[in-house]
C-alpha positions in Angstrom: -21.9 27.3 45.3 -19.0 29.6 44.0 -20.6 32.5 44.3 -21.7 31.7 47.6 -18.1 30.8 48.3 -17.1 34.2 46.9 -19.4 36.1 49.3 -17.9 34.2 52.3 -14.4 35.5 51.2 -15.9 39.1 50.9 -17.2 38.7 54.3 -13.9 37.7 55.4 -12.1 40.8 53.9 -14.7 43.1 55.8 -13.6 41.3 59.2 -16.8 39.3 59.1 -17.2 35.6 60.1 -17.0 34.4 55.9 -20.4 32.7 55.8 -21.9 33.2 52.0 -25.4 32.7 50.6 -26.9 32.6 46.8 -30.7 32.3 46.4 -31.5 30.8 42.8 -35.1 31.1 41.3 -35.3 29.5 37.9 -31.6 29.0 37.3 -31.3 32.7 37.9 -29.4 34.4 41.1 -31.6 36.3 42.8 -30.3 36.9 46.0 -26.7 36.8 47.1 -25.1 38.1 50.8 -22.1 37.3 52.9 -22.3 37.9 57.0 -22.9 41.7 57.9 -23.6 41.2 61.9 -20.7 43.5 62.9 -21.1 45.9 59.9 -24.4 46.0 60.8 -24.7 45.8 64.6 -27.2 43.1 64.2 -27.1 39.6 65.2 -29.4 38.7 62.6 -27.4 39.9 59.5 -26.6 36.5 58.9 -25.8 36.1 55.2 -28.7 33.3 55.0 -31.1 36.1 56.4 -29.9 39.2 54.2 -30.1 37.0 51.0 -33.5 35.6 51.6 -34.6 39.5 52.7 -32.8 40.8 49.7 -34.7 38.4 47.4 -38.0 38.6 49.0 -37.9 42.6 48.8 -36.8 42.2 44.7 -39.9 39.8 44.4 -42.1 41.8 46.4 -43.2 38.5 48.2 -42.6 36.9 51.4 -42.7 33.3 50.0 -39.9 31.8 47.9 -41.7 28.5 46.4 -39.2 27.1 44.0 -36.0 29.2 45.4 -32.8 27.0 46.3 -30.3 28.6 48.6 -26.8 27.8 48.5 -24.9 28.7 51.7 -21.5 27.8 52.7 -21.9 27.2 56.5 -24.7 24.6 57.9 -27.1 26.9 59.1 -27.9 28.0 62.4 -31.4 27.3 63.8 -32.2 31.0 63.6 -31.1 30.8 59.6 -33.1 27.3 59.3 -36.1 28.9 60.5 -36.3 31.7 58.2 -35.4 29.5 55.3 -38.7 27.1 56.4 -40.6 30.0 56.6 -39.7 31.5 53.2 -40.6 28.1 51.9 -36.9 27.4 50.2 -37.5 24.5 47.9 -33.9 22.7 48.2 -31.0 24.1 50.5 -27.4 23.5 49.8 -24.9 23.8 52.5 -21.2 23.4 52.3 -18.9 22.9 55.6 -20.8 21.5 58.7 -20.9 23.2 61.9 -21.3 20.8 64.8 -21.1 23.5 67.1 -24.0 25.7 66.0 -25.9 24.4 63.0 -29.4 23.9 63.4 -30.2 21.7 60.0 -27.6 18.4 60.6 -27.2 19.3 64.1 -28.3 21.1 67.3 -31.5 21.8 66.9 -32.4 19.9 63.5 -34.7 22.3 63.0 -36.6 20.4 60.1 -36.7 17.4 61.8 -39.3 18.7 64.4 -42.6 17.9 64.7 -43.6 21.8 64.9 -41.6 22.6 61.5 -44.2 23.5 58.7 -41.8 23.4 55.7 -38.7 21.4 55.6 -36.4 21.9 52.5 -34.4 19.2 50.6 -31.3 19.3 52.2 -27.8 18.9 50.6 -24.8 19.0 52.7 -21.3 18.8 52.2 -21.3 20.6 48.8 -17.8 22.1 48.4 -17.2 21.5 52.3 -13.5 21.3 52.2 -13.3 24.8 50.5 -16.0 26.1 52.5 -14.4 24.8 55.9 -10.3 25.8 54.4 -12.2 29.4 54.3 -13.6 29.4 58.0 -10.3 27.7 59.1 -8.2 30.4 57.6 -10.5 33.4 58.9 -10.2 31.9 62.7 -6.6 30.8 62.6 -5.5 34.4 61.6 -7.7 35.8 64.8 -5.9 33.7 67.1 -2.4 34.0 65.8 
């Protein structure tokens, strides 16, 4: 999760909402990214999406069976769907997102009968630090 937090801090430094994600397969980091929605003018350029795309491209496959994803914020419904479609084994996330989350809040994507694959979900990993990064970022924007 420390690498995901680093990616979140890097995203904040670029003026992006500070979310970071890291994909691990067989104990090796195979993908990592921070949000780049503004930089890429792409609403789908969330950290999770970019890390999954990077991993799939480098491995030459669309399924990431056995891979684990670490992300600093509860994934939104779009990212939860991508995690499911990629067949991520385990999802570890930091801060909950009651307004925009799609895993434990909102759509609760993995609890839907139409969900074909649900990863094991481990919330609240480094929750305080991940939340602090987000709170500082938005406080600076408001103040």
